[in-house]
C-alpha positions in Angstrom: 0.0 -0.1 0.0 1.4 3.4 -1.0 2.0 6.5 0.9 -1.5 7.7 -0.4 -3.4 5.0 1.3 -1.4 4.6 4.4 -3.9 6.8 6.3 -6.9 4.6 5.3 -8.5 2.0 7.4 -6.3 -1.1 7.2 -9.3 -3.4 7.1 -10.5 -2.1 3.7 -8.4 -4.4 1.5 -11.1 -4.8 -1.2 -10.7 -2.3 -4.0 -14.5 -1.9 -4.4 -14.8 -0.9 -0.8 -12.0 1.6 -1.3 -13.6 3.1 -4.5 -16.9 3.3 -2.5 -15.1 5.2 0.3 -13.5 7.6 -2.2 -17.1 8.3 -3.7 -18.5 8.8 -0.2 -15.8 11.4 0.5 -16.6 13.3 -2.7 -20.3 13.2 -2.1 -19.9 14.3 1.5 -17.7 17.2 0.7 -20.1 18.4 -2.1 -23.0 18.1 0.4 -21.6 21.1 2.1 -22.3 23.1 -0.9 -25.3 21.3 -2.5 -28.8 20.8 -1.1 -29.7 18.2 -3.7 -27.8 14.8 -3.3 -24.8 14.5 -5.6 -24.4 10.9 -7.0 -20.8 9.8 -8.0 -19.3 7.3 -10.6 -15.7 6.6 -11.3 -14.7 5.3 -14.6 -11.3 4.5 -16.2 -10.1 5.4 -19.8 -11.2 2.1 -21.2 -14.7 2.4 -19.9 -14.7 0.2 -17.0 -16.9 1.4 -14.0 -15.0 1.3 -10.8 -17.7 2.8 -8.8 -21.2 3.8 -9.6 -24.2 5.0 -7.3 -27.1 2.9 -8.6 -29.9 3.2 -9.5 -29.3 7.0 -10.0 -27.1 6.5 -13.1 -28.9 3.5 -14.6 -30.9 5.4 -17.4 -27.6 7.1 -18.4 -25.3 4.2 -18.6 -25.4 3.8 -22.6 -24.7 7.5 -23.0 -21.8 7.5 -20.3 -20.1 4.5 -22.0 -20.2 6.1 -25.4 -19.1 9.4 -24.1 -16.1 7.8 -22.5 -15.2 5.8 -25.5 -15.5 8.8 -28.0 -14.3 11.7 -26.0 -11.8 10.5 -23.2 -8.7 10.8 -25.6 -9.9 14.3 -26.6 -10.2 15.7 -23.0 -7.1 17.1 -21.2 -6.5 16.6 -17.6 -8.6 19.3 -15.8 -11.2 19.4 -18.5 -14.9 19.0 -17.8 -18.1 18.4 -20.0 -21.8 18.7 -19.5 -22.6 17.0 -22.7 -26.5 16.3 -22.3 -28.7 19.3 -22.2 -31.4 19.0 -19.5 -29.6 16.2 -17.7 -27.3 17.1 -14.8 -24.4 14.9 -15.8 -20.9 16.5 -15.3 -17.7 14.7 -16.4 -14.3 15.6 -14.9 -11.1 14.2 -16.3 -9.0 14.0 -13.2 -5.9 12.1 -14.7 -4.9 10.1 -17.8 -6.6 7.0 -16.2 -9.9 8.3 -14.9 -13.0 10.4 -15.2 -15.3 11.3 -12.1 -18.9 11.8 -13.1 -21.4 13.7 -10.9 -25.1 13.6 -11.2 -27.9 15.5 -9.4 -31.8 15.0 -9.8 -32.3 18.7 -9.2 -30.6 22.0 -9.5 -28.5 23.4 -12.3 -25.8 21.3 -13.7 -23.5 24.3 -14.0 -23.2 24.4 -10.3 -21.3 21.1 -10.2 -18.3 22.9 -12.1 -17.7 25.1 -9.2 -16.4 22.4 -7.1 -14.4 20.4 -9.4 -11.3 20.8 -7.2 -12.8 18.3 -4.8 -12.6 15.5 -7.4 -8.9 16.3 -8.2 -7.9 15.9 -4.4 -8.6 12.2 -4.9 -6.9 11.9 -8.3 -3.6 10.1 -7.1 -5.6 7.7 -4.9 -8.0 6.8 -7.7 -5.2 6.3 -10.1 -3.5 4.0 -7.6 -6.5 1.9 -7.2 -7.2 1.6 -10.9 -3.6 0.4 -11.4 -2.6 -0.8 -14.9 -5.4 -0.2 -17.5 -6.4 -3.4 -19.5 -5.6 -2.1 -22.8 -3.4 -5.0 -24.2 -4.1 -6.3 -27.5 -2.9 -9.3 -29.2 0.5 -8.7 -31.0 0.1 -8.4 -34.8 3.5 -10.3 -35.2 1.8 -13.7 -34.3 0.5 -14.0 -38.0 3.9 -12.9 -39.3 5.6 -15.6 -37.3 3.4 -18.3 -38.8 4.3 -17.1 -42.3 8.0 -17.4 -41.4 7.7 -21.1 -40.6 6.2 -21.8 -44.0 8.2 -22.8 -47.1 9.9 -20.2 -49.1 7.9 -21.3 -52.2 4.5 -20.0 -52.6 2.5 -21.0 -55.7 1.2 -18.1 -57.6 -2.6 -18.0 -57.5 -4.7 -16.6 -60.5 -6.2 -13.1 -59.8 -9.5 -13.1 -58.0 -12.4 -11.1 -59.3 -12.9 -7.8 -57.4 -16.1 -7.7 -55.7 -17.9 -4.5 -55.9 -18.5 -3.1 -52.5 -21.9 -1.9 -51.5 -22.2 1.8 -50.5 -22.3 2.5 -46.8 -25.7 2.3 -45.1 -26.8 5.7 -44.0 -29.0 6.5 -41.0 -31.4 9.4 -42.0 -33.7 11.1 -39.6 -37.0 12.6 -40.9 -39.1 14.9 -38.9 -42.7 14.2 -39.1 -44.1 16.5 -36.5 -44.2 20.3 -37.6 -44.5 21.4 -33.9 -41.0 22.5 -33.9 -41.9 25.5 -36.0 -44.2 26.9 -33.3 -42.7 25.6 -30.0 -39.5 26.8 -28.1 -36.6 24.4 -27.9 -33.0 24.6 -26.9 -30.8 26.0 -29.6 -28.7 22.8 -29.7 -31.8 20.8 -30.4 -33.3 23.2 -33.0 -29.9 22.9 -34.9 -30.3 19.2 -35.2 -33.9 19.0 -35.8 -33.8 21.6 -38.6 -31.6 19.2 -40.5 -33.8 16.2 -39.9 -35.6 16.7 -43.3 -34.9 13.3 -44.9 -31.8 14.4 -46.8 -29.1 14.6 -44.2 -27.7 11.5 -42.6 -26.6 11.4 -39.0 -23.0 11.7 -40.0 -23.8 14.8 -42.1 -25.8 16.4 -39.2 -22.7 16.0 -36.9 -20.6 17.6 -39.6 -23.0 20.5 -40.3 -23.7 21.3 -36.5 -20.2 20.7 -35.2 -21.8 19.0 -32.3 -20.4 15.9 -30.6 -21.9 12.8 -32.1 -23.2 11.8 -28.7 -25.3 14.9 -28.3 -26.7 14.5 -31.9 -27.6 10.8 -31.3 -29.2 11.8 -28.0 -31.5 14.5 -29.6 -32.5 12.1 -32.3 -33.4 9.3 -29.9 -35.2 11.8 -27.7 -37.5 12.8 -30.6 -37.9 9.4 -32.2 -39.1 8.2 -28.7 -41.7 11.2 -28.8 -42.6 10.0 -32.4 -41.8 13.4 -33.7 -39.3 11.8 -36.3 -38.7 8.5 -37.9 -35.4 6.9 -38.9 -34.7 5.7 -42.5 -31.7 3.6 -43.5 -30.5 3.8 -47.0 -27.5 3.0 -49.1 
């Protein structure tokens, strides 16, 4: 046990208990400033959850996993993100290994940013508990090694006909409810919905709006669930 953990209860040998204790410390520290309860999740760079306050995060797990996968390498240590409008989820990259996620059921998500230094006080301990990230892949040299054991003579094969590849399947959202023209919506949602006219694919909407793909997907799913738009898949 390193110097960062020496002052901890010696009976807490299980990592899950230690992660739970870190989350409790963070939550308790934030409770001094927040009236609503703050829920905590600790996730590493490869998307492994080391602690999560359930069931508070349950409905957001899909979006959290995708956010980590797509955005962890893009964030610098000390960066934060509140990627979902209307949902109090704040992501804090505290190290090259970990992100701490805070969630409240009430209040303004922007308030969470005022106390991000609380998470960074625990960065060294969290990094130590995570240990080595499980990012190893099978070495590509194994196939080459098999080739080296074969005979030097390789019979020349006749050229194979080139199969014509099919075009990439496109996901194209189409707005079928005209209420957007009369209602009031967040600017980010309006930018996406205005392009859901049956001519733009999701990829093209991401490119046109310059919004993170995760945000675009979230907005499209939100209004598909409301039956305001439908999804077409075309080549």
